[in-house]
C-alpha positions, 0 to 999 in steps of 0.5 A: 470523483477520487479512486482510492487504494485503501492501505491497511497497515498492522505494526506489532503493538500498534493499533492498525493505520489505515490510509486512502492513497489515490490510485494515480499514486499506486506504483509509487506508493508500492515503491515507497512501503518497502522501506517500512518492512525494515525493522531499523527505523520502522516507526519513522518510516511509516510515519513519513509513508503516511504523510507522503502518501495519505490522501489529504482532502476529505472523503466525498460521497463520489469517492470510490475504493478500488482495491486494498493493500493489506501490510502485516509487518510482524509477519512480513505479509502484503496482499494487494487486491485490486479492480478497475486498474489500467492495464498498463498498471498491472505490469508495474504491480507484478513487477512491485510484488516480485521486489516484495519476494526478493526481499523476503516478504510474503506477497499475494497479488490479485488484479 
């Protein structure tokens, strides 16, 4: 069984990308997604993020979704909604949220 976070990334003039990121890579992926908000090289940064963090194995019936990260690049917004997160990761999520806010990204967190 794998716990997944579903990242839904909306990019102007494109179909939204949805990927599964394994929960063990949560904090790393939140740090990694910051670069795609920079309009310079955004397309390339997005593809690199998807390649690096998207789960490679096929989805199994025993897998479960434990949260969502919704990113809207055009509006510079990110919403993080997670359940069943270890207490130790909650501080890391809040720290990542503060970094997004410092970059001028409207950020919502529900953990």
